[in-house]
C-alpha positions as CSV (number, residue, x, y, z in Angstrom):
1,M,-103.0,47.4,-45.2
2,K,-100.1,49.4,-44.6
3,N,-101.4,52.6,-46.0
4,T,-104.3,52.5,-42.8
5,L,-100.5,51.3,-40.2
6,I,-99.2,54.1,-41.3
7,L,-102.2,56.3,-40.1
8,I,-102.7,54.9,-37.3
9,F,-98.6,55.2,-36.3
10,A,-99.1,58.9,-37.4
11,A,-102.3,59.5,-35.3
12,L,-100.6,58.0,-32.5
13,A,-97.1,59.5,-32.4
14,L,-99.3,63.1,-33.4
15,M,-102.0,62.4,-30.2
16,I,-98.3,61.5,-27.8
17,G,-96.4,64.4,-29.1
18,S,-99.0,67.2,-28.7
19,F,-98.6,64.8,-25.2
20,I,-95.4,65.4,-24.4
21,W,-95.2,69.7,-24.9
22,M,-98.0,69.5,-23.6
23,V,-96.3,68.0,-20.3
24,A,-92.8,70.0,-21.4
25,T,-94.2,73.7,-21.6
26,W,-96.5,73.5,-18.3
27,D,-96.7,76.5,-16.0
28,A,-98.7,76.4,-13.5
29,S,-98.5,79.5,-12.1
30,K,-100.7,80.4,-14.7
31,E,-103.9,77.5,-13.5
32,E,-106.3,78.3,-10.9
33,P,-106.0,76.2,-8.8
34,V,-108.7,73.4,-8.9
35,V,-109.5,73.3,-5.1
36,Q,-113.2,72.6,-3.3
37,I,-113.6,73.7,0.5
38,L,-116.5,71.3,1.2
39,S,-117.1,73.6,4.5
40,T,-118.6,76.2,2.3
41,Q,-120.2,74.8,0.1
42,T,-124.1,75.1,1.0
43,G,-125.6,71.9,2.0
44,A,-122.4,70.1,2.6
45,I,-121.6,67.1,5.3
46,T,-119.1,69.0,8.2
């Protein structure tokens, strides 16, 4: 039981740590913008 809890907490710590690392090193200028302009799509409601 104790080993299972240790493994669960270690997995949670790894996930939280990797999320914090991603946020800390995020560079928005390297990413493509996710924008959809509905008026240029065929069949769009205007």
